N, C-alpha and C positions, 0 to 999 in steps of 0.2 A: 597402492592398488586403485584407489579412487581416481588418481591422476591418469593412470593408464586407461582405465575404463572411459573416462571423459574424453581422452584423445581418440579412442576407438569410435565412440559414438559420434564425435565431431567429424571424423573422417567419413563415416557412413553417410552422414547428412550431406556432406559436400559432394558426394557421388550421386545423390538423388536429385531429380528435377523438383522445382518448387511445388508442382501439383501432384507429386507422388503420394499415394495413400499411406505409406509407411512413415512419412515425415512426422506426423502428429505423435505417433508412438515413440519414435526416437527422441523427439524434443522433450517429451514428458520424462523419459528415462534420464536424459541429460540434466534436466532440472533437479531430479532426485539426487543424482550424483553430486551436482554442484552444492546442493544443500548439505549433503553429508560431508563433503570435503571442507566446507567452511565452518563446520561445527566447533572447531578449535578456537574460533574467534570469540570475542565477547558476545554472548548470546542473550536474546531477549527472553522474557518469562515463558514458561511452558505450562502444560496442564497441571504441574505440581504446585503452582502458586496458590496462595490463599485468596479465593475469589472475593470474599467480603473485604479484606484489607486492601486488595488491589483496586476494587471499586472505589473505596474511600480515598485512596491515594490519588487516583486519576481525577475524581470529582474535585478534590482540593486543588489540584493543578489547574483544571479548567476554570474553577471559580476565581482563581488568582487573576486570570486574564479576562474573563467574560462576565462575571457577576455585575460589576459596576456598569459595564457596557449595556447590559440588559435591564439596568435599573432595579436590580434585586440585591437583597442582602446576601451574604455568603451562604447563610443557612437556607434561604429561599431558593437560591440557585442550585445548590446541591440536591435539595428535595425535588427539583424539577427534572433531574437527570434520571434516566432509566437504570434499573438494577441489572446486574449481571445474572445470567442464567447459566446452567451447566453447559459445558462444551458438548455439542452434538457428537455422537459416537463417530459419525462419518468424517468429522473434521480432525480427529486426533492424528497427530504426526503430519498433518497438512496445514491446518490453521490453528496454531497454538497461542495466538496473541489476542486476547480480548481487549477491545478499545472502545471507549465512549466517544462518539463523534458528535460535535456541536454543529448544527446547521442553521441556527437562528441569527448568526452573525455572518456577513458575507466573507468569502475567502480573502479578499483584499484586506478587510478590516481585521480578520483573524491574524493575518500575516503581520500587520502593523502592531497589533497588541502583543503578539508572541515573539517579536523581534526578528521576523523573517523579512528579507528584502524582496518584495514582489516586482520582478522585472518584466512582468507582462500585465496586460489589462485583463483582469479576471472576469470582467463583464463579457468578454468574447469567449469565455470557456463555457462549455455545456456538457451535460452527460453524454457519453458516447452514443451517438444516434443509431448505431447498428448493433447495439447490445441484443443478443439473441432472445432475451426475455423482456426487453424494453424496460430495463431498470431505470428508475428515476429517483434521485436523491430525495428523501423525506424532508418535510418542512420542520420536523421536530427532531430532537436528539435521539440517537439510537446506539445500540451496541452491536458491533460486528466482530467476528473472529477472522483474523487475517494472518498472512505470513509477512515476513519483513522484506520480501523481494529477493532474497539470496538465491532461491531456486531458479530465478530467471535472470541471473547475471549474464551479461553478454548476449542477451536474446532481444531482438527488436520488439517493440510494443505491438506491431502488427502481427507478429508471430504469436505472441502471448495471447492476443485476442482470438486468433484462429484456433488455438488448442485448449481454450477454456472448456472445462467439463460442465455438465448440466447444473451442478451445484456450486459453480464458481462464477465470480464476476470480477471485473477489473477494479482495482482500488481507484477511488475518485480523488479529486483535489481536496475534498473535505476529509476523506479517510487519511490521506497523506499528511495533512497538517495536524490532524489529531494524533497520528502515530508519532510524529516528531515532538509534539508537545509533551506527551506522556513518556516518551523514550528519547530524550534529546541527544543522547550519545550516538544514535543510530547513524547519523551522517558522517561520523568519524570512521565508520567501517565501510559504508558504500552509499551510493546515492539512489534516490527513489523515483522511478518512472511511475506514472499514474495513468494506466490504460483505460480506466473507467471514465475519464474526462477527455474531451477533444478540444483543441484550439484550432479554429479554422477547419479545413477539410482534411488535412494530412499531418497534423501535429498533435502532440500530447504534452501536458505539463510535466515537470519533474522538479524535485527538491534536491539541492546540492549544497555543499559547504565550500566556501572559498575564504581562506585565511581566517577561519573561525566565525565567518558570517554566513548563516543559512540564507539561501536564496531560492526563489521560485521562478522558473523560466520554462521554456518550451523547446521542443525539437521535433524533427520529422519522425514519423512512426517506423520508418524502415532503418533507423540507425541503431547500432549495437556497440556496447562498450563494456569491458570487464568490470568497470567501476559502477555500473548502473544495473539495477534489477527492478522489474515491474512488481509492484505490490498487488497481490490477489487476495480477495476476500471470499469467505464461504457465503453462498447465496442462501438466504433464509427461505 
């Protein structure tokens, strides 16, 4: 049933011009269907997880990579990280993955420490300059609720940016690295576009896996592939 509905929605989109007002609605519905259809795959945690234990698990993972880098003991580092709060009601069924995001270490250095091969100069990356609410990455670690990109499989980054709701923002390079660190199996399922970060004027970074080696690269924002999906976070 989901496959037939996805095909129908795709056909309707193909008939509409790029500036048609109904495209945003159809793209949203397509994302919902794709997320439903992929539910049989290995899934990430949902709202049923134990928040306290999940926070401790993630803090331990981050400490493994970044405590020494920041010249902290493991205990000091974990204490410096924010606590999880309850999932906002409006995020349920949309953003079910809480993630602690480290920002005190540069993206390139995070990649090096976490075993990700950075194939781009992260100094040329910046927060998406056209974010409708001018989102800027905080200087200190934060918690964000996000999806894993599956609702946006085969959807260009530029389209995802266009259909963001008021309480949504594109996942950034920091969000993507953090998601991979705390859920390293995710790249075995699909790759992650990061629409909240831009590289140059018309490109965005993405995380992918090749022969068991996670890598960070970039591509044009108008590209689409069934193996790639844009990470979207709830906007606090």
